[in-house]
TORBASE-880038 format. One record per residue (C-alpha): y, z negated, x negated; residue number from 0; residue in one letter. Coordinates in nm, 3 decimals, always signed. Example, Ala and Ser with C-alpha at 12.3 -4.5 7.8 and 13.67 -1.06 7.14 Angstrom:
<atoms>
ATOM        c2        c3        c1     k   r
ATOM    -0.450    -0.780    -1.230     0   a
ATOM    -0.106    -0.714    -1.367     1   s
</atoms>
This chain:
<atoms>
ATOM        c2        c3        c1     k   r
ATOM    -1.299    -0.446    +0.353     0   m
ATOM    -1.020    -0.264    +0.171     1   v
ATOM    -0.732    -0.470    +0.031     2   k
ATOM    -0.388    -0.309    +0.046     3   i
ATOM    -0.067    -0.453    -0.095     4   v
ATOM    +0.279    -0.336    +0.014     5   a
ATOM    +0.541    -0.377    -0.260     6   v
ATOM    +0.921    -0.388    -0.255     7   c
ATOM    +1.192    -0.533    -0.475     8   g
ATOM    +1.210    -0.885    -0.331     9   a
ATOM    +0.871    -0.894    -0.158    10   g
ATOM    +1.023    -0.999    +0.172    11   l
ATOM    +1.180    -0.762    +0.426    12   g
ATOM    +1.078    -0.405    +0.364    13   s
ATOM    +0.735    -0.485    +0.220    14   s
ATOM    +0.660    -0.706    +0.521    15   f
ATOM    +0.767    -0.430    +0.761    16   a
ATOM    +0.550    -0.188    +0.563    17   c
ATOM    +0.258    -0.432    +0.579    18   q
ATOM    +0.278    -0.438    +0.958    19   m
ATOM    +0.290    -0.057    +0.976    20   a
ATOM    -0.009    -0.029    +0.740    21   i
ATOM    -0.205    -0.278    +0.953    22   e
ATOM    -0.136    -0.069    +1.264    23   q
ATOM    -0.232    +0.254    +1.087    24   a
ATOM    -0.558    +0.103    +0.956    25   m
ATOM    -0.644    -0.033    +1.298    26   q
ATOM    -0.589    +0.313    +1.450    27   a
ATOM    -0.820    +0.462    +1.186    28   l
ATOM    -1.083    +0.194    +1.245    29   g
ATOM    -1.058    +0.072    +0.884    30   v
ATOM    -1.124    -0.295    +0.815    31   n
ATOM    -0.828    -0.383    +0.591    32   a
ATOM    -0.662    -0.693    +0.459    33   k
ATOM    -0.296    -0.610    +0.406    34   v
ATOM    -0.045    -0.827    +0.223    35   s
ATOM    +0.297    -0.783    +0.065    36   h
ATOM    +0.464    -0.880    -0.261    37   t
ATOM    +0.749    -0.794    -0.496    38   d
ATOM    +0.758    -0.558    -0.794    39   t
ATOM    +0.753    -0.845    -1.044    40   s
ATOM    +0.437    -1.004    -0.904    41   t
ATOM    +0.220    -0.696    -0.846    42   i
ATOM    +0.090    -0.683    -1.204    43   s
ATOM    -0.037    -1.041    -1.176    44   a
ATOM    -0.223    -0.984    -0.848    45   i
ATOM    -0.343    -0.626    -0.897    46   i
ATOM    -0.706    -0.738    -0.931    47   n
ATOM    -0.689    -0.860    -0.570    48   d
ATOM    -0.589    -0.514    -0.443    49   a
ATOM    -0.766    -0.184    -0.389    50   d
ATOM    -0.454    +0.018    -0.302    51   i
ATOM    -0.085    -0.040    -0.364    52   v
ATOM    +0.182    +0.101    -0.132    53   v
ATOM    +0.549    +0.114    -0.225    54   s
ATOM    +0.867    +0.300    -0.144    55   g
ATOM    +0.955    +0.617    -0.329    56   k
ATOM    +1.265    +0.439    -0.460    57   n
ATOM    +1.037    +0.216    -0.673    58   y
ATOM    +0.823    +0.498    -0.810    59   q
ATOM    +0.961    +0.500    -1.167    60   k
ATOM    +0.943    +0.121    -1.195    61   l
ATOM    +0.589    +0.108    -1.056    62   m
ATOM    +0.465    +0.393    -1.276    63   e
ATOM    +0.582    +0.201    -1.586    64   k
ATOM    +0.342    -0.078    -1.489    65   k
ATOM    +0.038    +0.152    -1.533    66   n
ATOM    -0.148    -0.016    -1.250    67   l
ATOM    -0.524    +0.050    -1.257    68   p
ATOM    -0.541    +0.108    -0.881    69   k
ATOM    -0.420    +0.394    -0.661    70   p
ATOM    -0.049    +0.367    -0.583    71   v
ATOM    +0.098    +0.546    -0.283    72   v
ATOM    +0.473    +0.608    -0.259    73   f
ATOM    +0.627    +0.644    +0.085    74   l
ATOM    +0.948    +0.814    +0.190    75   d
ATOM    +0.959    +0.600    +0.507    76   r
ATOM    +0.795    +0.256    +0.476    77   l
ATOM    +0.721    +0.212    +0.845    78   v
ATOM    +0.614    +0.567    +0.931    79   d
ATOM    +0.254    +0.525    +1.044    80   k
ATOM    +0.193    +0.901    +1.031    81   a
ATOM    +0.301    +0.917    +0.666    82   e
ATOM    +0.096    +0.607    +0.584    83   i
ATOM    -0.210    +0.758    +0.749    84   t
ATOM    -0.159    +1.094    +0.578    85   e
ATOM    -0.122    +0.946    +0.231    86   k
ATOM    -0.392    +0.677    +0.256    87   l
ATOM    -0.663    +0.888    +0.424    88   t
ATOM    -0.774    +1.076    +0.108    89   p
ATOM    -0.796    +0.751    -0.089    90   i
ATOM    -0.986    +0.576    +0.188    91   l
ATOM    -1.230    +0.869    +0.208    92   k
ATOM    -1.284    +0.856    -0.167    93   e
ATOM    -1.352    +0.483    -0.142    94   m
ATOM    -1.604    +0.542    +0.136    95   g
ATOM    -1.395    +0.356    +0.395    96   e
ATOM    -1.352    +0.672    +0.606    97   l
ATOM    -1.587    +0.960    +0.675    98   k
</atoms>
């Protein structure tokens, strides 16, 4: 099971909406995923419980400063399942979650 965390500034609205879109995209791909959401302040503390981090492009500079040891995907549109699928597919293949 792959663990994915959606991240936004407050860890409430947009990250939760992103979480739901990621769950739908993973289900469509047939990937067994546990998806959660959090805020930018908490991600460093919980990074060991994640395989992939997903955030909005507007948080890219902030997230890059954190030097997270896991793949981080930046989305232009947080609820665009096509963009989520496109950007997560190569990582999932590398992890062996997709053929």
